[in-house]
Backbone as XML, in Angstrom:
<?xml version="1.0"?>
<chain id="A" units="angstrom">
  <residue number="1" name="MET">
    <atom name="N" x="92.368" y="-311.009" z="-65.072"/>
    <atom name="CA" x="90.929" y="-310.967" z="-64.899"/>
    <atom name="C" x="90.287" y="-311.959" z="-65.872"/>
  </residue>
  <residue number="2" name="GLN">
    <atom name="N" x="89.471" y="-312.852" z="-65.354"/>
    <atom name="CA" x="88.845" y="-313.874" z="-66.164"/>
    <atom name="C" x="87.467" y="-313.398" z="-66.619"/>
  </residue>
  <residue number="3" name="ARG">
    <atom name="N" x="87.184" y="-313.593" z="-67.922"/>
    <atom name="CA" x="85.884" y="-313.196" z="-68.453"/>
    <atom name="C" x="84.893" y="-314.327" z="-68.236"/>
  </residue>
  <residue number="4" name="ARG">
    <atom name="N" x="83.708" y="-313.976" z="-67.850"/>
    <atom name="CA" x="82.646" y="-314.969" z="-67.670"/>
    <atom name="C" x="81.947" y="-315.209" z="-68.994"/>
  </residue>
  <residue number="5" name="ARG">
    <atom name="N" x="81.637" y="-316.450" z="-69.250"/>
    <atom name="CA" x="80.843" y="-316.773" z="-70.426"/>
    <atom name="C" x="79.395" y="-316.463" z="-70.115"/>
  </residue>
  <residue number="6" name="PRO">
    <atom name="N" x="78.675" y="-315.868" z="-71.078"/>
    <atom name="CA" x="77.261" y="-315.608" z="-70.824"/>
    <atom name="C" x="76.504" y="-316.931" z="-70.695"/>
  </residue>
  <residue number="7" name="ALA">
    <atom name="N" x="75.550" y="-316.960" z="-69.799"/>
    <atom name="CA" x="74.735" y="-318.162" z="-69.616"/>
    <atom name="C" x="73.934" y="-318.422" z="-70.885"/>
  </residue>
  <residue number="8" name="LYS">
    <atom name="N" x="73.828" y="-319.690" z="-71.258"/>
    <atom name="CA" x="73.050" y="-320.018" z="-72.445"/>
    <atom name="C" x="71.581" y="-319.751" z="-72.150"/>
  </residue>
  <residue number="9" name="ALA">
    <atom name="N" x="70.922" y="-319.125" z="-73.117"/>
    <atom name="CA" x="69.502" y="-318.834" z="-72.969"/>
    <atom name="C" x="68.698" y="-320.096" z="-73.283"/>
  </residue>
  <residue number="10" name="ALA">
    <atom name="N" x="67.517" y="-320.144" z="-72.732"/>
    <atom name="CA" x="66.597" y="-321.246" z="-73.009"/>
    <atom name="C" x="65.244" y="-320.648" z="-73.378"/>
  </residue>
  <residue number="11" name="CYS">
    <atom name="N" x="64.534" y="-321.324" z="-74.260"/>
    <atom name="CA" x="63.207" y="-320.882" z="-74.675"/>
    <atom name="C" x="62.281" y="-320.876" z="-73.464"/>
  </residue>
  <residue number="12" name="ASP">
    <atom name="N" x="61.542" y="-319.801" z="-73.309"/>
    <atom name="CA" x="60.643" y="-319.681" z="-72.161"/>
    <atom name="C" x="59.440" y="-320.615" z="-72.287"/>
  </residue>
  <residue number="13" name="ALA">
    <atom name="N" x="59.083" y="-321.001" z="-73.511"/>
    <atom name="CA" x="57.915" y="-321.850" z="-73.711"/>
    <atom name="C" x="58.236" y="-323.338" z="-73.598"/>
  </residue>
  <residue number="14" name="CYS">
    <atom name="N" x="59.379" y="-323.779" z="-74.185"/>
    <atom name="CA" x="59.663" y="-325.218" z="-74.209"/>
    <atom name="C" x="60.979" y="-325.593" z="-73.523"/>
  </residue>
  <residue number="15" name="SER">
    <atom name="N" x="61.715" y="-324.626" z="-73.049"/>
    <atom name="CA" x="62.993" y="-324.819" z="-72.341"/>
    <atom name="C" x="64.123" y="-325.356" z="-73.213"/>
  </residue>
  <residue number="16" name="ALA">
    <atom name="N" x="63.956" y="-325.324" z="-74.534"/>
    <atom name="CA" x="65.033" y="-325.751" z="-75.430"/>
    <atom name="C" x="66.172" y="-324.737" z="-75.362"/>
  </residue>
  <residue number="17" name="PRO">
    <atom name="N" x="67.415" y="-325.197" z="-75.381"/>
    <atom name="CA" x="68.533" y="-324.252" z="-75.355"/>
    <atom name="C" x="68.566" y="-323.417" z="-76.631"/>
  </residue>
  <residue number="18" name="ILE">
    <atom name="N" x="68.944" y="-322.152" z="-76.505"/>
    <atom name="CA" x="69.018" y="-321.252" z="-77.646"/>
    <atom name="C" x="70.472" y="-320.865" z="-77.847"/>
  </residue>
  <residue number="19" name="GLU">
    <atom name="N" x="71.000" y="-321.175" z="-79.015"/>
    <atom name="CA" x="72.366" y="-320.799" z="-79.370"/>
    <atom name="C" x="72.320" y="-319.430" z="-80.038"/>
  </residue>
  <residue number="20" name="GLY">
    <atom name="N" x="73.131" y="-318.510" z="-79.599"/>
    <atom name="CA" x="73.143" y="-317.175" z="-80.189"/>
    <atom name="C" x="71.926" y="-316.370" z="-79.771"/>
  </residue>
  <residue number="21" name="GLU">
    <atom name="N" x="71.433" y="-315.565" z="-80.698"/>
    <atom name="CA" x="70.273" y="-314.712" z="-80.419"/>
    <atom name="C" x="68.983" y="-315.514" z="-80.516"/>
  </residue>
  <residue number="22" name="PRO">
    <atom name="N" x="67.983" y="-315.196" z="-79.663"/>
    <atom name="CA" x="66.692" y="-315.874" z="-79.771"/>
    <atom name="C" x="65.993" y="-315.479" z="-81.080"/>
  </residue>
  <residue number="23" name="ALA">
    <atom name="N" x="65.129" y="-316.344" z="-81.582"/>
    <atom name="CA" x="64.376" y="-316.050" z="-82.802"/>
    <atom name="C" x="63.396" y="-314.909" z="-82.568"/>
  </residue>
  <residue number="24" name="ALA">
    <atom name="N" x="62.879" y="-314.831" z="-81.365"/>
    <atom name="CA" x="61.914" y="-313.783" z="-81.007"/>
    <atom name="C" x="61.875" y="-313.658" z="-79.493"/>
  </residue>
  <residue number="25" name="ARG">
    <atom name="N" x="61.091" y="-312.723" z="-79.040"/>
    <atom name="CA" x="60.882" y="-312.542" z="-77.602"/>
    <atom name="C" x="59.386" y="-312.423" z="-77.346"/>
  </residue>
  <residue number="26" name="GLY">
    <atom name="N" x="58.960" y="-312.999" z="-76.248"/>
    <atom name="CA" x="57.564" y="-312.881" z="-75.855"/>
    <atom name="C" x="57.352" y="-311.552" z="-75.156"/>
  </residue>
  <residue number="27" name="LEU">
    <atom name="N" x="56.142" y="-311.288" z="-74.759"/>
    <atom name="CA" x="55.835" y="-310.080" z="-74.001"/>
    <atom name="C" x="54.884" y="-310.458" z="-72.880"/>
  </residue>
  <residue number="28" name="LEU">
    <atom name="N" x="55.348" y="-310.290" z="-71.654"/>
    <atom name="CA" x="54.533" y="-310.568" z="-70.477"/>
    <atom name="C" x="54.373" y="-309.275" z="-69.706"/>
  </residue>
  <residue number="29" name="LEU">
    <atom name="N" x="53.133" y="-308.944" z="-69.330"/>
    <atom name="CA" x="52.843" y="-307.739" z="-68.566"/>
    <atom name="C" x="52.219" y="-308.146" z="-67.240"/>
  </residue>
  <residue number="30" name="PHE">
    <atom name="N" x="52.764" y="-307.592" z="-66.150"/>
    <atom name="CA" x="52.283" y="-307.898" z="-64.813"/>
    <atom name="C" x="51.881" y="-306.605" z="-64.121"/>
  </residue>
  <residue number="31" name="PRO">
    <atom name="N" x="50.565" y="-306.330" z="-63.997"/>
    <atom name="CA" x="50.140" y="-305.121" z="-63.294"/>
    <atom name="C" x="50.422" y="-305.243" z="-61.797"/>
  </residue>
  <residue number="32" name="ARG">
    <atom name="N" x="51.064" y="-304.246" z="-61.242"/>
    <atom name="CA" x="51.384" y="-304.197" z="-59.804"/>
    <atom name="C" x="50.914" y="-302.845" z="-59.278"/>
  </residue>
  <residue number="33" name="GLY">
    <atom name="N" x="49.641" y="-302.784" z="-58.918"/>
    <atom name="CA" x="49.082" y="-301.507" z="-58.482"/>
    <atom name="C" x="49.039" y="-300.546" z="-59.661"/>
  </residue>
  <residue number="34" name="GLU">
    <atom name="N" x="49.689" y="-299.408" z="-59.538"/>
    <atom name="CA" x="49.732" y="-298.432" z="-60.630"/>
    <atom name="C" x="50.905" y="-298.689" z="-61.574"/>
  </residue>
  <residue number="35" name="HIS">
    <atom name="N" x="51.795" y="-299.589" z="-61.194"/>
    <atom name="CA" x="52.976" y="-299.887" z="-61.989"/>
    <atom name="C" x="52.761" y="-301.186" z="-62.769"/>
  </residue>
  <residue number="36" name="VAL">
    <atom name="N" x="53.275" y="-301.249" z="-63.999"/>
    <atom name="CA" x="53.181" y="-302.458" z="-64.799"/>
    <atom name="C" x="54.598" y="-302.961" z="-65.070"/>
  </residue>
  <residue number="37" name="GLU">
    <atom name="N" x="54.869" y="-304.190" z="-64.613"/>
    <atom name="CA" x="56.172" y="-304.804" z="-64.880"/>
    <atom name="C" x="56.108" y="-305.492" z="-66.235"/>
  </residue>
  <residue number="38" name="ARG">
    <atom name="N" x="57.199" y="-305.383" z="-66.974"/>
    <atom name="CA" x="57.267" y="-305.931" z="-68.333"/>
    <atom name="C" x="58.443" y="-306.890" z="-68.434"/>
  </residue>
  <residue number="39" name="GLU">
    <atom name="N" x="58.197" y="-308.067" z="-69.008"/>
    <atom name="CA" x="59.263" y="-309.038" z="-69.263"/>
    <atom name="C" x="59.208" y="-309.439" z="-70.721"/>
  </residue>
  <residue number="40" name="GLU">
    <atom name="N" x="60.376" y="-309.676" z="-71.312"/>
    <atom name="CA" x="60.468" y="-310.127" z="-72.699"/>
    <atom name="C" x="61.321" y="-311.393" z="-72.751"/>
  </residue>
  <residue number="41" name="PRO">
    <atom name="N" x="60.722" y="-312.535" z="-72.401"/>
    <atom name="CA" x="61.480" y="-313.788" z="-72.375"/>
    <atom name="C" x="61.834" y="-314.264" z="-73.784"/>
  </residue>
  <residue number="42" name="PRO">
    <atom name="N" x="62.984" y="-314.938" z="-73.937"/>
    <atom name="CA" x="63.404" y="-315.427" z="-75.254"/>
    <atom name="C" x="62.568" y="-316.616" z="-75.702"/>
  </residue>
  <residue number="43" name="LEU">
    <atom name="N" x="62.413" y="-316.736" z="-77.037"/>
    <atom name="CA" x="61.684" y="-317.854" z="-77.628"/>
    <atom name="C" x="62.528" y="-318.471" z="-78.737"/>
  </residue>
  <residue number="44" name="CYS">
    <atom name="N" x="62.487" y="-319.800" z="-78.846"/>
    <atom name="CA" x="63.176" y="-320.478" z="-79.941"/>
    <atom name="C" x="62.363" y="-320.266" z="-81.223"/>
  </residue>
  <residue number="45" name="GLU">
    <atom name="N" x="62.952" y="-320.604" z="-82.346"/>
    <atom name="CA" x="62.283" y="-320.384" z="-83.631"/>
    <atom name="C" x="60.958" y="-321.141" z="-83.728"/>
  </residue>
  <residue number="46" name="ARG">
    <atom name="N" x="60.955" y="-322.377" z="-83.273"/>
    <atom name="CA" x="59.745" y="-323.207" z="-83.360"/>
    <atom name="C" x="58.593" y="-322.615" z="-82.528"/>
  </residue>
  <residue number="47" name="CYS">
    <atom name="N" x="58.878" y="-322.215" z="-81.295"/>
    <atom name="CA" x="57.829" y="-321.655" z="-80.430"/>
    <atom name="C" x="57.395" y="-320.264" z="-80.899"/>
  </residue>
  <residue number="48" name="ALA">
    <atom name="N" x="58.344" y="-319.462" z="-81.376"/>
    <atom name="CA" x="58.014" y="-318.125" z="-81.881"/>
    <atom name="C" x="57.025" y="-318.254" z="-83.042"/>
  </residue>
  <residue number="49" name="HIS">
    <atom name="N" x="57.291" y="-319.191" z="-83.944"/>
    <atom name="CA" x="56.401" y="-319.403" z="-85.085"/>
    <atom name="C" x="55.032" y="-319.895" z="-84.621"/>
  </residue>
  <residue number="50" name="ALA">
    <atom name="N" x="55.002" y="-320.876" z="-83.740"/>
    <atom name="CA" x="53.736" y="-321.440" z="-83.267"/>
    <atom name="C" x="52.891" y="-320.395" z="-82.543"/>
  </residue>
  <residue number="51" name="ILE">
    <atom name="N" x="53.507" y="-319.599" z="-81.693"/>
    <atom name="CA" x="52.770" y="-318.574" z="-80.943"/>
    <atom name="C" x="52.259" y="-317.491" z="-81.896"/>
  </residue>
  <residue number="52" name="GLY">
    <atom name="N" x="53.091" y="-317.087" z="-82.844"/>
    <atom name="CA" x="52.678" y="-316.077" z="-83.812"/>
    <atom name="C" x="51.517" y="-316.540" z="-84.679"/>
  </residue>
  <residue number="53" name="MET">
    <atom name="N" x="51.576" y="-317.779" z="-85.162"/>
    <atom name="CA" x="50.499" y="-318.304" z="-86.002"/>
    <atom name="C" x="49.207" y="-318.485" z="-85.206"/>
  </residue>
  <residue number="54" name="THR">
    <atom name="N" x="49.321" y="-318.882" z="-83.954"/>
    <atom name="CA" x="48.132" y="-319.026" z="-83.106"/>
    <atom name="C" x="47.469" y="-317.671" z="-82.886"/>
  </residue>
  <residue number="55" name="ALA">
    <atom name="N" x="48.271" y="-316.646" z="-82.618"/>
    <atom name="CA" x="47.730" y="-315.298" z="-82.427"/>
    <atom name="C" x="47.045" y="-314.803" z="-83.696"/>
  </residue>
  <residue number="56" name="LEU">
    <atom name="N" x="47.668" y="-315.030" z="-84.850"/>
    <atom name="CA" x="47.078" y="-314.615" z="-86.123"/>
    <atom name="C" x="45.760" y="-315.342" z="-86.372"/>
  </residue>
  <residue number="57" name="TYR">
    <atom name="N" x="45.729" y="-316.647" z="-86.115"/>
    <atom name="CA" x="44.500" y="-317.435" z="-86.303"/>
    <atom name="C" x="43.381" y="-316.913" z="-85.399"/>
  </residue>
  <residue number="58" name="ARG">
    <atom name="N" x="43.690" y="-316.643" z="-84.155"/>
    <atom name="CA" x="42.662" y="-316.155" z="-83.222"/>
    <atom name="C" x="42.164" y="-314.776" z="-83.626"/>
  </residue>
  <residue number="59" name="PHE">
    <atom name="N" x="43.065" y="-313.935" z="-84.142"/>
    <atom name="CA" x="42.668" y="-312.597" z="-84.595"/>
    <atom name="C" x="41.698" y="-312.720" z="-85.770"/>
  </residue>
  <residue number="60" name="ILE">
    <atom name="N" x="42.036" y="-313.560" z="-86.755"/>
    <atom name="CA" x="41.180" y="-313.748" z="-87.925"/>
    <atom name="C" x="39.833" y="-314.340" z="-87.514"/>
  </residue>
  <residue number="61" name="GLU">
    <atom name="N" x="39.869" y="-315.328" z="-86.624"/>
    <atom name="CA" x="38.641" y="-315.971" z="-86.142"/>
    <atom name="C" x="37.732" y="-314.954" z="-85.461"/>
  </residue>
  <residue number="62" name="GLU">
    <atom name="N" x="38.304" y="-314.069" z="-84.663"/>
    <atom name="CA" x="37.517" y="-313.047" z="-83.973"/>
    <atom name="C" x="36.920" y="-312.053" z="-84.949"/>
  </residue>
  <residue number="63" name="GLU">
    <atom name="N" x="37.656" y="-311.685" z="-85.991"/>
    <atom name="CA" x="37.161" y="-310.762" z="-87.004"/>
    <atom name="C" x="35.963" y="-311.352" z="-87.762"/>
  </residue>
  <residue number="64" name="GLU">
    <atom name="N" x="36.011" y="-312.645" z="-88.040"/>
    <atom name="CA" x="34.936" y="-313.308" z="-88.772"/>
    <atom name="C" x="33.666" y="-313.391" z="-87.940"/>
  </residue>
  <residue number="65" name="GLU">
    <atom name="N" x="33.813" y="-313.531" z="-86.617"/>
    <atom name="CA" x="32.646" y="-313.628" z="-85.744"/>
    <atom name="C" x="32.000" y="-312.260" z="-85.574"/>
  </residue>
  <residue number="66" name="GLY">
    <atom name="N" x="32.770" y="-311.221" z="-85.771"/>
    <atom name="CA" x="32.377" y="-309.867" z="-85.810"/>
    <atom name="C" x="31.755" y="-309.178" z="-84.738"/>
  </residue>
</chain>
């Protein structure tokens, strides 16, 4: 019996190949009537950092506008 190699993951934001475990995972929610589908696509370290910092900046900006 031959073992299959797992497919290499790619960053969902920039399509860069990810070796090993992803640095982070995104969160996508898709409402479908009364049901909500959830996806957690992998992110490379660079995109995980950029998305996290952007979210933090927008949160702080919104708090200041009050």
